[in-house]
C-alpha positions, 0 to 999 in steps of 0.5 A: 215187185213183179206183178202177174195176172192168173186166169183159171177155170175148171169144168166137169162133164156131168157135174159131177162127172169127168173133170179137169182144170186149167190156169195161165200166168200172164204178164199184165203189161204185155199179155204174154203167157209166162206159164200154163197149167192143166190137169185131168182130176177124175170125177168131180164137180165144177166148183172142185175143178175151178178151185184146183185151177185156182191153186194150180195157177197161184202155184205156178205164179209163186214158182216164177216169183214168190214175192209177186202181187197177183190178180186172179180173174175167174168166171166163177163168182162162187170162187171169187166171192168166197176167196175175197171173204164176201161169201161164206164157205159152207160146202165141206169139199170147198173148205180145205180147197179154199184153205190150200188156195189161201196158203199158196201166197200171202193174202196181201199179195193176191186180189180177185176179180170176176170176169165173164166166161167169154173173157176166160177163154184161155183158161177154159181151153186148157181145162177142156184140153185136160178133160179131153186128155183124161177122156183118152186115158192120158194127162194134159201136156203143155204142148197140147196148147197153142203157143202165144207167140207161134209163128203165123202162117208161112207165105208160099214161096221157094223151099227155105223161104218159110223161116224168112217169112215167119221172121218177117211177120214177127217183125211186124211187131217191130215197126215203131214208125217211119219204116214205110208200111208199118210192121203191125197190120192195123185191123183198128185203123184199116178195119182189115186183117192181112194174112199169108203173103201179104202179112210178111211183105207189109214192110219189107219190099220184095222179100216176100210177095212183091206188091203185097205191101202196096195192096195192104196199104191202099186199104189202110184208110184214115179213120175219122172216128169217135166212140158212141156213148153205148157199146157192146159189153164184150168189146171190152178190156177191164171188168166185162159186162157180158153180152148185149149192151152195157149200162150207160156209164156217162160220157167216156174219156175218148182218146182219138189216135193219130199217127203222124204224117210221113217223113223222108224215112217213111217210104224208105221203110227205115227204123225211125223211133225216139233214138234217131235223127228226129225227122220233120214231116216231108211235103207228103207228111205236111199235106197229110196233116192239113187234110186230117186237120180239116177232117177233124175240124169238120167233125168238131169233137176234139177238146184237147190235143196231146202230142208225142215230143218228137218233131213229126208228131209235134208238127202234125199236132200243130196243124190240127190244133191251129185248125181247132183253136187249141193248144198242144200239150207234149207228152213224153210217154207218147214218144215211139219205141227207141230202136237203139243202133238200128235207127235209120236202118232198113230191116235188111241192114239190121238182119245183116249187121245184127243178126242174133240180136234181131232174131232175139227181138223177133222172138220175144217182146222182152228183147231190146234192139242193139245198143240200148234200145227199148223192148216192146214189153217196156214200151207197153208199161210206158204206154199203159201208165201214160194212158192212165195219167191222161185218163185221170186228167181228161175224164169225159173229154174227147182228146186227140193223141198224136203219136206213133205206130207202136203207142197207137197199136199198143192202146188199141190192143190193150183196149181190146183185151188182145194178146201181143201177137194180135199186133202182127195182124195190124197195119197203120198208115201215116196220118191215120185215125182210130178211137178208143173210148174208156168208161167208168166201169173199166170197159173200153170200146174201139171204133173203127171207120174207113170214111176218109181217103188215104191222105197223100 
């Protein structure tokens, strides 16, 4: 049975006044936008607009899959509490709208969650676009909103290179590990965002902006970090607490995320996932593992070590575990993406041999590499399930997860509540660390530091 998230909002400029609504249907695993709705509804109140946004969002979800389970997230406490059955509906204008919303899908398929306004920006934007369109005497159209997978800014260069550059940036989502500078820039571990020409050549050598990859790679230092016990309520995935500092929820479960050290494939920028040769650490990678082990031992906060089953991670994890006097637990869900027939190839080689498959893969997180590889949507589902399993097993503890580019960035993205395209703006160096703390109220906080030199 499919599962969707519906975010909806409505607004009125005057209350009552010119009003409109917006709604978006999301894939909860990937964050991908599946449908958008918006409409100018004339003069109405905020609450009427909010209910109409809810109805439109539920209908859009039903059109995608009538049997889907749906979690509705809105910043209207009134609508959430009334539709959940906890508040009575007294206003005569609200009763027919609530009844209409309740009939769109069976009650058992729909749950409701209140979220703060700052976490409902997508639907709020659509509602404002609808009101703006109404002010111009027009109705809202989907083309007015920003596409979720719009190409990043094309790099400068000769005519005709823009398409190549945009494709290269999309390929940032593809890195997995072992392809040299990974393809998703890591605002988490590196604390920096690559833009323009630098984004495109984070991974593919001289095709766009020669030398940019090394400039970014040098900035991507390892971050030896854990997360403080208090955190801003806005840096959250899950139910938010609004602005300011959240309440003390007790000791969080903290995942310190360590990408494995280099292998022979890393500087060659080759696809190296879970379906290839399972390479060991190179001499440089072993030095990196020893250095990060010393840093973590000095920190003294790690209480358990969990590793991907792939050799490069197990070797990195063992170096740390030996320093800490801890055993290594292997977790299958932390393995890297399976790149299918692309394993061991460079991006240029894949583009030459499998151009159509590569383009489809760059265009959508649901597309898989040639030969039975794994899509990024599938990886997100696997990593999410692994995260939940490990959180249940390690409540209140600090755990080192030794894994790969894609799992690390996926965990960071989900913790921040960021959309899939945010992965294009991340870079993750070999043997670098970041950390995510998970709190009892469902919030998560990401801690980023650059206090450890890049380990080579």
